[in-house]
C-alpha positions as CSV (number, residue, x, y, z in Angstrom):
1,X,52.0,98.3,112.9
2,X,53.6,97.8,109.5
3,X,52.0,95.9,106.7
4,X,53.8,93.2,104.8
5,X,54.1,95.6,101.9
6,X,55.6,98.3,104.1
7,X,58.2,95.9,105.3
8,X,59.0,94.8,101.8
9,X,59.4,98.4,100.7
10,X,61.6,99.2,103.6
11,X,63.8,96.2,102.8
12,X,64.0,97.3,99.1
13,X,65.0,100.8,100.2
14,X,67.7,99.5,102.5
15,X,69.0,97.3,99.7
16,X,69.0,100.2,97.3
17,X,70.9,102.4,99.8
18,X,73.5,99.6,100.3
19,X,73.9,99.3,96.5
20,X,74.3,103.0,96.1
21,X,76.9,103.1,98.8
22,X,78.8,100.2,97.2
23,X,78.8,101.9,93.8
24,X,80.0,105.2,95.3
25,X,82.8,103.3,97.0
26,X,83.8,101.7,93.7
27,X,83.9,105.1,92.0
28,X,86.0,106.6,94.9
29,X,88.3,103.6,94.7
30,X,89.0,104.0,90.9
31,X,89.2,107.8,91.3
32,X,91.9,107.3,93.9
33,X,93.8,104.7,91.7
34,X,93.8,107.2,88.9
35,X,94.7,110.2,91.0
36,X,97.6,108.4,92.7
37,X,98.7,107.0,89.3
38,X,98.8,103.5,90.7
39,X,100.5,100.8,88.7
40,X,98.5,99.0,86.0
41,X,98.3,96.0,88.3
42,X,96.1,98.0,90.7
43,X,93.9,99.1,87.8
44,X,93.7,95.6,86.4
45,X,92.7,94.3,89.9
46,X,89.9,96.9,90.2
47,X,88.7,96.1,86.7
48,X,88.8,92.3,87.3
49,X,86.6,92.9,90.3
50,X,84.0,94.8,88.3
51,X,84.0,92.0,85.6
52,X,83.7,89.3,88.3
53,X,80.8,91.2,90.0
54,X,79.0,91.5,86.7
55,X,79.2,95.3,86.5
56,X,81.3,95.4,83.3
57,X,81.5,93.1,80.3
58,X,84.5,94.2,78.1
59,X,83.3,92.5,75.0
60,X,79.8,93.9,75.3
61,X,80.6,97.3,76.6
62,X,83.4,98.1,74.2
63,X,81.3,97.0,71.3
64,X,83.4,94.1,70.0
65,X,81.4,92.3,67.4
């Protein structure tokens, strides 16, 4: 029998694993775009997705004041 806390911990671990896999996929995707020297439109599309998903904020991360 699992306690409520054990189930919650298991759910957190599953969520963390999914997040890790998603981030690895994103890294592999941008690495492939760079390696294959894809057109700027592909790079822009990838970057737009990161901005839309809240992973990158150009004005904050570049240090524009």
